[in-house]
N, C-alpha and C positions, 0 to 999 in steps of 0.2 A: 504494499499500499505505499510506503513511505517512498519507494522507488518510483512508482507510478506518477505520484503527486509531483515529484521532483522533475521527471521528464516533461510533465505538462507545463510547469513553470518555465522550463528551459525553453519550450516552444514558443510560449508567449513572449519570453524576453527576446527572441529572435525577430518577433514581428514588430517591435517597437522601435521608433526612431531614436536616434542619438540625442543626448542631452548631457548636461553637467552631471557628474557622478555624485551620488548622495554620499554625505559622512556616515560613518557607523552610527553616531548619535541620533541621526534623523530616522535611519531604518529601524534600530533597536529601540528607541524612545527613552534612551538613558545614556549617559556618557560612558565610554569605555573605561573599566575599572570600578564602576559602581556596583555591578552585579557580574556573576558568571553567566555567560551566554550559552544556552544549550546548543547542540549541534544544529538542529533544524534552524535556528535563527541565524547561525553563522552561514550556513548554506544560502538562506535567504538574502543575506547581505552580499555575498558574492554573486548571486543572481541579479540583484538590483544593480550592481555596478556593471556586470556584463551586459544588461539590458540598456543602461545609459550610455556606455562607450563601447559598442561592439566592434569598432575599428581598432581598439587598443587592448581589449580584454576578450579572450575566448574561454568559455567555461566547458568542462567535459567531466561528465560522471563515468569513472573508469571502473566502478564495481560497487558491490554492496557489502556490508559486514555480516556476520553470522545472524545478527539481530535485525537486519534489513535496513540499516542507515546507509545513506549514500556515501561513497568515496569519491572526492572531486579533486580535479586539477584546474588551476587557472593559468592561462598563458598570457603574459604581459609583454607587450612589444610595441614598437612604433607601428603606425598604420601600414607602412611599406613591409616591414618584417612580418607582421601578422598576416598579411595577404599571402605572403609565400612561406608560411610556416612549415608546410609539409616539405618544401624544397630544402629548408634550412635543416630540418631533421634528417633527411637523407643525406645531405652534404656532411652533416656531423657524423654519421655512420661511415661515410667513406673515409673521413680523417681517421676514424677509429679501425679501419680495415675490415669491418664486418659487413659492409655492402659493396658487392662487386657488380657494377653494372656498365663498365667500360667508360665511366665518366670520371674524369680527373677531379680530386677533392680541391676545394677552394679554401685556402688558408686566410681568406680576407672575410669570411662570414662572421656573424656575431657570436659572442661567448654565450654559453647556455648556464645560467645559474639557477640551481634548484634549491628551494627552501622548503624543509619539511618540519611541520609542527605538530606537537602533542601526540607523540608516539606513546608516551605514558599518560594514561587518562588523568591521574591525579596531579599532574604537573601542567595546570591549565592555562597559565599565563600566556603561553605562546601562540594559542590559537586566537586570543584577543589581540596580540601583537600582530598576527597575520592580517587581520581586518585593517589595522592602522596602516601597515605596510601597503597593502593594496591600495587604500585610498590615496597615500602620499604618492604612489607611483603614477597614478592617472589624474590627480588633481591639477586642474588648469593653473594653479598658482605655484606648481612646482616646476619651475624652468630647468632646475638641475636634472630632475628626473627625465625630462624630455630629451635632454642631452644623453643621459646614460642609455636610454632605450634605442638610441641609434647603433649602439655597439653590444647591447646585451639583450637576450631573450630570457625572461624570468619565468620560471615555473614554480607556483606555490600549491603545496598540498596543506590546506588549512588544518586538517586534523586526520592524522593516520589511524588514530584509535578512537572513532566516535562512540563506540560502545563503552569503553572505559571511561571516556570523558564524561558522558552523560550519566554513568553510575555515579561518579564523583559529584557532579553538578547538581543532579537532582537530590542527592543525600544532602549535600551542604545547604541547598536552598530549603530543604525541609526542616533542618535543625537550627539555622541562623535566626536570630531575633530581629527585631525591627532595626536594629543597628548591630553592626558586627562587634563582637567582644574580642579585644585583642589579647586578653588572658590566655596563655598557652594551655591552661588547665581547662579552658571552656570546651564543651562537647564538641563544638565546630571544629576544633583542632584535633580531634581524636576519631579518625575515620575508622569505621568498623570492617571486619573481614567481608569479602576478600580485597576490598579496597579497589580504587579505580585504576591502579597502574596498569593493570592488564586487560587483555580482550575478553571476550565472552568466555572463552574456555581457560581463563587464567593464565594466558601465555604472555611473556614479555616480548613484544614485538620488536623491541630494539636489538634482541638477540636472535632474530629470525631471518635477517636479511639474506644470507647465503642459502639457509637451509628451506626457507619458503614452506613451512609446515602448515602455516595458518593462511585462511582465505584472503585476509587483507593483505598479506605479504605477497601472496602469489599473484594477486591481481596488480598490486603497485609494481612488482618487479617486472612484469611484462612491460609496463610503460617505461619504467626506468631504463631497461635494457633496449628499448626502441628509441632512446634518446641519448644515453650515456653523456651526461653534462660534464662541463670542464669543472664546475664548482658545485659542491653540495654542503649545505649546512643543516645539522640535525639538531632541533630545539629541544632543551630539557630544563628541568628545575631539579635542585638538590635540597638539602636541609636548610631551613630558612635563616639559620645562623651564619651560613657560608657567604662570602662576597661572590661576585660573578666570575666565572671561568670562561676563557676563550682561548684560542690557539695562540702560540704553538703548544702541541700536546706534550705529555710527560713520556719519558722512556718506560717501557721498551717500545722502539719502533721495529716493525719487522724490516729485515734488511732488503727487502723488494722496493721500499719507499725510496723514490729517487730524490737526488739533491734538489731538483726543482720544487718537488712536492713539499719537501722541508722548507725551502726558502719562501715560497709564496705563503704558506702558513704564517710565518713570522711577519710577512708583509701585511697580511690581513690582521694579525695581532697588533702590530703597531698602529695601523689606521684605527682599530677599534679603541686602543689605549688613548689615542688622541682625543676622541670624543668623551671617553670616561675621565680622563684627566681634566677636560675642560668644565665637566659637571661636578668634579670631586667625588666620583663614585669609586668605590673600592672593587678591585679585581684582582685575579691571580692567573698566572699561565705556568705551563711546563710542569705541573704538579697532578698527581692522581689519575688523570684520564690519559691512558696510554693508547698506542696504535698497534695492536698485536692481534687480539682475537678477530677473525675475519668476518664476524656476522653482524657487526654493529653498523649504525648509520653514518659513521665516519670511515671506518675501515673498508667496508665493502665498496664504498665509491673509490676510495684510494687504490685498491687492488684492481679496479676497473678504470684507472686512468684519470680520475677526477682529484681535485683538491678537496678531500673530504674532512669535515670538522664537527665537533660537538661543541655547542654553546650552552652552558649551564647557569641558571639564574637561581639564587637561594630562594626557596618558596614551597617546598612540599609541607603539606599541613598548615600553611599560613592562612588559609581562607582569604578573607577580604583585607583583612589586617591582623596583625600579630606583633606582640612585643618581643623583640629579639633579646639575646643575652646581654648586647651592650646598651640596652635601655632605649633604643630607637623603636618606632612603630614602622614595620614594613608592610606597605599596601599593594594590592593588586594594580593600582594605577602605576606604582613605581617599577613593580616587576616587569609589566608589559612594556613600559618605556624603555627598560634596559634591552629587552629582545628586540623591540623596533629599532633601536639605534644600531645594534650590531648587524641587523639585516641590511639596513640603508647603507651602513659602512662597508659591508662586504660588496653589494652591488656597486658601489662607488669605485672601490679599488679594483674590481673586476673590469669595470668599464675602462678605467685609466690604462689598464695592462691587457687590453683585449688582445692586441697583436701577438704579444708574447705567449699569453695563455693558449691561443690556438697553435702556435708554432710547437710549443712544448708538448701539447696534447698529442698533435700529430706525431712527433718524434717518440713519444712514449710507446705508441703502437707499432711504428716502424721498428724500433729497438725490440719490441716484444717478439715480433716475427723473425727478425734478421739476427738478433743477439740475445736469445733467452737466456736467462741465468739460471742458477741451480745446479744441483749435482747430477741430474739426469736429463737426457735428450727427450725422452719418452717414459710413459708409464704403462706397463702391459697388465691387463686386468683379465684373469681367467674365468671362463664360464663353467664353473664346477657343478656338481650334482646337487648342490644345496639350493634348490629353489629358485626363487625369483629375485635374489639378492643383486645379481649384475642387471637385471632389467630396471629394478628400483634405482641403481646407481646411474644408469643411462638416462633415465627421466630425470634425475638430478643434473646431469651435465647438460641436457637440453634446456632445462629451466634457466640455467646460467649462461647459455650461449656458448659452452664449451664444446669444441669440435673433437670428434673421435672418429676412428676408422676401424673396419674389420681387420683382424690380424692376418687373415689368409692362411697360407700353410708355411711349412718349412720348420727349421730349428732356430731357437733364439737363445742368447745368453744374456743374463741380467742379475742384478742383485735381488735376492729373495727377500721380501719385507719380513717374513718370519723368521729366518735364520740370520739375516744381515750378511750372508755370504754369497759370492757368485754361484748361479746354478744355470745348467744348460737343459733346455725343455723343448718339447715339440708343441706346436700350435695346435689348438683343438677348435672344432666348429663352435662359433658363438663368441669367441675370445675378441676382445677389442684393445686399442691402443690409443692413448691420449698423447699426442705429440705436444712438445713445448713451443714448438715454432708456430705460434698462432696468436692472434690479436689478444686472447685472454691468458696469455702465457704467465703473467705474474699471479693471477687468481688461480691458475692450475698448480703453479708451484707452491703457493701458500696452502692450498687444500690437500695437495698429495704428498709433499716432503714427508717421509717416514719419521723424521725426528725434528721436533721443533728446536729452532735456534733462538734463545731468548737472551737479549743483552742485559736485562735487569730482572731479578727474581721477584721484585715487588710488582705485582701486575694486578689489573682489575677484574680478570676473569679467568676462565680455563685456558690451559697452556698447550693442549694437545687435542687434535681432532683429525689426524690423517684420515682421509676419506676411506681407503681400503679397510682400515681397521673398523671404521664407523659401520660399513655395510658388511663386513665379514666376507670380503672378496679377497682371493689370493692374488698378490700383485708382486710385480718385478719392476725395478728402475733400469732402464736400457741406456746405453751410452751412444746410441744412434736413432736417428728418425726412422719410422716405418711408413712406406708408401702403401696404404691399405687399399681395401676396395670400397671405401666409403662407408658412410654411416648407415645403419639399418636399425629398425625398430621391431621387435616381435609383434606378430599379429596373430590374433586367435583363429585357429582353423577348426571349424566344427568337424571335419572329416577325419582329423586326428584323434578325436577323443576316445574312441575304442577301436581295438583290432578288427571287429566285425560288427559293425553298426546293424547290420541287417538282423543279426540275432541278439540284439541289445535286450529286447523285452523278455528274452528267454534265458538270460544270463543268470548264474547262480548268485553272483555279487559283483559289486564295482569297487575297485581299489583306487585311493587317491593318496599320493605320496605326501607325507607330513614334512614339507620343506621350506614353507615360508608363509607369509601373510595371506597369500592366496588361499592356500589350504585352510587357514583359520576362517576367512570369510566364507568359504565353502561349507565349513562345519556349522557355523552360526546361523547361516541361511536355513539348513536342513534341520537344526534343532528347533527352530522357531516355526517351523512348517510341520513339526511333528514326526519327522522322519527318524528312525532309530539308526544310530552311528555307532560303530564299535572302532576300537584301535588295536592293533597288534603290538603286544609288549616285545615281541622279538622278530628279527628279520625272517623272511620267508621267501620262497620261490614257487611260481604257479605259471604253468604254461610256458615254461622256459624264461619267465621274466622275474627279475629280482626285485623285491620290496625291502625297505629298510624298516627298522622298528619304528613305531609311531604311525605307520600307515593306516589310513582310514578305510574301513569297510562298511559298505551299505548292502545288506542282503535282503533278498526277497522274503525271507523268513523274518518274522518281527515287523514287517512292513505291509502286511496283507491289506491294512486299512486304506493304503494309498492306491491299491489295485493297479489299474493300468495307467495311472498317473505318475507312479513312481519314477519311470524313465523321463517324461518331460519335466518333472520337478528338479530331477538330477541335472538334466541339460541346462535348464535355466539358471540353476545356481552355479554350475560350472562356467557357464557363459559370463555371468557377472563376477565371478571371482578369478577367471582367467586360469583356470586349472584343467587338467586333462585326465578324467577318470579312465580307468582301464577294466574292460569287462573280464570277468573270471568265470570259466565254465564250470568249476567244480570246487567244492569245499576241501577236496582232498588234495594237500599241497605236496610237492616234490621235496621240499626242504622246509624245515621250521614246523610250527604248530598248526593244525587244522583249525577251521574257523569256529569249530564248536569247542575248542580248548579252553581251559581256564585262563590260558594265556592271551586270550582275546576278550577285551573288556568291552561292555556296554558304557557309552559315555551318556550319563544322565543329564538332562538339561538343567545347569546350575541357575539358582536364583542369587543374584550377586548384589552386595551391598558395599558402598564406598563411604567411609566416614570422611566428613568434611568439617569446616567450621574453624572457630578461633584456635583450636589446639592442633591444627593441621597446616602444613605447608600448602599455601594455595597453589603454587607452581606445580607441585608433585601430584596434588589432587587433580588439578587441571589436565595434566598429562594423561592419567588414567582415565578420566571423564572423556577427553578428546579421542583417545583410542577406541573405547566402547562405541561412541556415537558416531564419530566420523570415519574410523578406519575399519572396524570390524562389524559395525551395525548391530550391536547386541544390547539389550536393555540393562541398566544399572540403576540401582536406587541410591540416591545421594541422602545421607543421614548426618544431621548434625552431631559431632562427637560429644558435645555437652549433654545431649539427650541419651547417652549410652545406658544410664540407668533405667530408660523407659523402652529400649530396644526389645522387641519380640525376636530373640535370636533364631528361634525355631522357623521363623519365616524365610530364612536364608540359608543357602547351602555353602556360599563363599563370602566371606567378609574381608575387605582390603583396608589395611591401616597403612595410609601413605606416610611419608615422612612427616613427624610432628612430635609434639610434647603432649602426651595424653594425660592430662590431670584427672580426667574422669575415670580412667583405668585405674588409677590408684585407690579408688573407693573399693572397700572390701567386697561390698555385694556385687559390683559390677565386675571385678576381677574373677570372682567365683563363678558368676553366670557365664562369663566368657569362657572359662576353662571347662566348665560343664558342657557347654554348647559344643565345643571341639571334641570332648570325649564321646559325645553322643553322635558324632558323625560330621560335625562342621569342619569347614576347611578355611583356615586363616592364613592370610598373606601379610607379612609385615616387611616394611620397606625402611631402609636407612635408619633414622633415629628411633623409629618404631621397634626395630631390632634390639637397639641398645635398651629401650625401655622394657622389653620382654626379658632381656638378660637380667636386668636389675631387679625384675619382679620374680626371679629364679625359675623361668621357664627352662626348656632344654638347652638353650644356647648360653654360652659364657664368654664375657670378655676376658682377655688375657690380664694379667696382673694390672689393676687399675692405677697402681703407683708406679707404672712405667716411666712416666716423665720425672718423677722423683728419683727413680734408679738411674735414669739417664744423667739427671743433674749431678747425682752423687759420683757417677762415673767419671764425668767431665772434670769434677773438682778434685779427684783423688791425686793426692801429691802436689796440689797447687794452693798455696795459702791465699793467693789474691784472685781466686776464681770468681769471687762474688763481686769484684771491682769491674762493673760494666760501663762501657761509654754510653751516656744518655743518647747521644746521637745515632747510635747503632741499635737502638731498640727495636726498630721495625725489621732490620736485617737479622737480629737474633730471634725474633718471634717466628720468622719463616722458616727456621730450621725444623720446626715441627709441623709445617704446613703442606697440605697436598691440594693446591688450587686447581684441580682438574688435570690429572695425567692418566696416561694409558698403561695398564698392566695386562699381562697375560695370565688368563685363568685356565687351568687345566680342568676339563669336564669329565665327569663319569656319565658318558652318553647313553649308558645302559638304563638310567633312571629316566622316568618320563619328564622330569623337569628339564633334561637336556636333549630330549628327542629332537631331530631335525638339525643337529649341529655336529661338527666333527669332534675331536677329543679336545678342543680348546676354544676359548672365546676371549675377546678383548674387552676390557671393562674400563670405563672412566671412573677413576677414584677421586673423590672429592674430600675425603678426610682420612686420618690415620689410625682409625679405630681397629684394633686387633681382636678377632674373635677366635676362639680356640676351635679346634675340630670337634664336631659332634660325637658323643660317645653313646654306647648302648644301642639304642634303636635308632638312632639319627643317621642320615645319609649326607655325607660331605660331597655334594654334587659339584660345586666349583670351588677350587682352592688356589690361592697363590703360593708358588713355592719360593725357593730361595732367589731364584733368578727371574722373577716376574716382571721387573721394570722394563718398560718399552720405550715411552717418549714423554716429554712434558717435564715441568719443574716439579721436584718432590724435595723437600728439605732433607739435609743429610741425616737428622735423627729419625724423621719419618721414614725415610728410605731404609734405615737399618731396622726398623721395626716391622715393615710390611713384608715379612717373610714367614712362610708356613702359617698363613691365616686362612679362615674360612670366609668366602664371600657369598655363596649360595648354597643353602642347606635345606633339607626336608626332614621332617621328624613326624613319625606316627604317635598319636596320644589317643588311646582307647580306639574307637572307630572313627575318629578323625584325624586331621594332619594339620601341620604348620610349615609354611614355606618362609625362609628366612632370606632376605634379599638385602644384604648390607650396602651394596651399591645400586643405583637406579638405572634399570635396564631401559628406562623409557625417556632419558634426559633430553628435556627440551623437545621430545618427538623426533629428534634428528638422529639419535643413536639406533639407526635401523636395525642393527643386528641383535639388539637386546629384546626387541618386540616379541618375537616368538617364544623366547624364554619366558616372559611374563605371561603370555597366553597359555604355555605349557602349565604354568601354575594355577591357572584359572580352570581350564578345561580338562587336563589329563591327571594331574597330581591327586592322589586320593580316590580315583575312580575305580 
């Protein structure tokens, strides 16, 4: 409804004649800064301006959010440039080397400056500033803007995260009084869970640029990669006691960042400083916000050739006004004015340096093709037997405009990602190669390098993300380029579904290999349609075809109710899931257990509950919620953890405890009810800190000596009388000795256990902490463990690295008729850790069956 209404308004805007653009005050009915503006009114203001000056502003709806709100881009340019906007876009792509149409790129075109506002919904000042920026650029009184628009095309995304913004704005407008209360203790400064920072599914969209797991990011990045601007600014707010932050950024910088990209950040910073100095506003640079993790709104543009920057205004939780620690009152009007100033300053300096920006941008992509950096010339990716992992990786490459080719045939020599040693291997059907000599070379290098090289251990986010580990795909680094057969994408071929489709209706059973998320989607569709599905605990062979453990089996026996609709139902589910069932003629197998064996288990349709609320990490709960609703299409009931004392546990078969601090589980009656539910057949899945809490509640899992840090300190001090004399200035670096800010470790798997079905004998996990869990004893199964040599990539403090040896990561334990799955690491991290998703689904659908 919201989308349709918006399109109607756009059409009416196109039919009106030009006039002077209205100010925000006129359209909104109040001065900017007096109130928080809901997204629909922001959209309304942009519509009003586009209607008033159609020769200077073009408004486009590029998508909708999960909740149906419009996502907008405004293009602001001189009348001449706006008329030839498509020509300018195509020329920019020629400069970047991604459009080949036999037309030479023009280095004298306008610079593209893209301004992105309000990616975090409860950092709302920037969308208010976006309206003022738009008005300033088209106001007849702004002679300087008219001059800038001769050299610059400006793209404004007024609100990247409308759902999160409106969550915050509507809450704030509900709780604020007649006048704003600046007392930090006032309820208007105490935003409730899950807060407006994130999108509908509680995802941080500022960490999703490269991975594009969320619909807002997917739609936006299609547009971004269709333009590839020279300058990009990502607007944020931070704690309200902090002064303004702008470029240049802090170390670490990834070493693909060019000297020009560093230099122009400093030029922008100095221009911003000029205006801040003139107004007496506090600011800082070169601290806290680094340029390393590739999926931010500053780094992703940088790795795609732009000058990418984050600008941060103090203001989270400030409401319309707040009393800061230094005794001043910070207002929304002040916050938006600061963001407005840096936006105008950035446009000004880009206009003044347009010629060099274009030349350096063109050179960036020429060098990417002709002189790619990095250790390897190409990255070889195997199409192994483990399901759709490579297909999902190929889709990721295509979303990011990264080129790949089919490997063809022959022998290759490269460095094996798993061993770190050279290996010779034969190409197989479906293998692909990503060559480094392409326009997206720097992005390729950042995403594929097996070991992250970090210049400073104090960083803002995770430090390892190598794509082959993320997707669980075997990879090799090559020292030469590969001239392959061109890219291809798998298509679904109905004729390959069964060996003899003519006899499909009379087949004894149908087998579907359990190898990836397609298999999970197939299972969830059948369960919801009442089809009985079994899985084989052990590998078997039938009709000369081998099937691995975990293979799904659908037999006619047990599905009589489906009648002659069984086959059409299977085919429809297979089509939507992208899997290929195999018809089995007999339940008597050549190797392994027959289908009537006790080693072939019926999968009961589980009723699943997910605990949420104040006691839970909104991010981890959102990952689980998103997986159920958007990826596997299976119902899940979200329950407030604070209501645990009133949960009818018997109504659920599976309960998921995301990362959190569960105060409610400390209550004796709740703890006893949960244990009883498990013993009576319930299946509990605990993730990250929830595992630690169960350990402290004396369930089956145990932390290693909790005085580990104390022992480390005592060991460090032994024989040194001055060990307690620390340098105050080194306190941050001493703290990171025990930190694990997201590094990759190899986990050895017992893939004979259902928790690890569909995997080889190992898995790569992203570790975010240094918690050490003992191996399970007695009736527990140590399904995933890190041994002594598990470290792979990323920063791990020296003390933490010493401790993360011989520890449990994934375990399962039988308790009475029920079970508990322990997941010390997050297999769903930001929904981009693709290779962990099947592991989580195993815990939901297979373990305990």
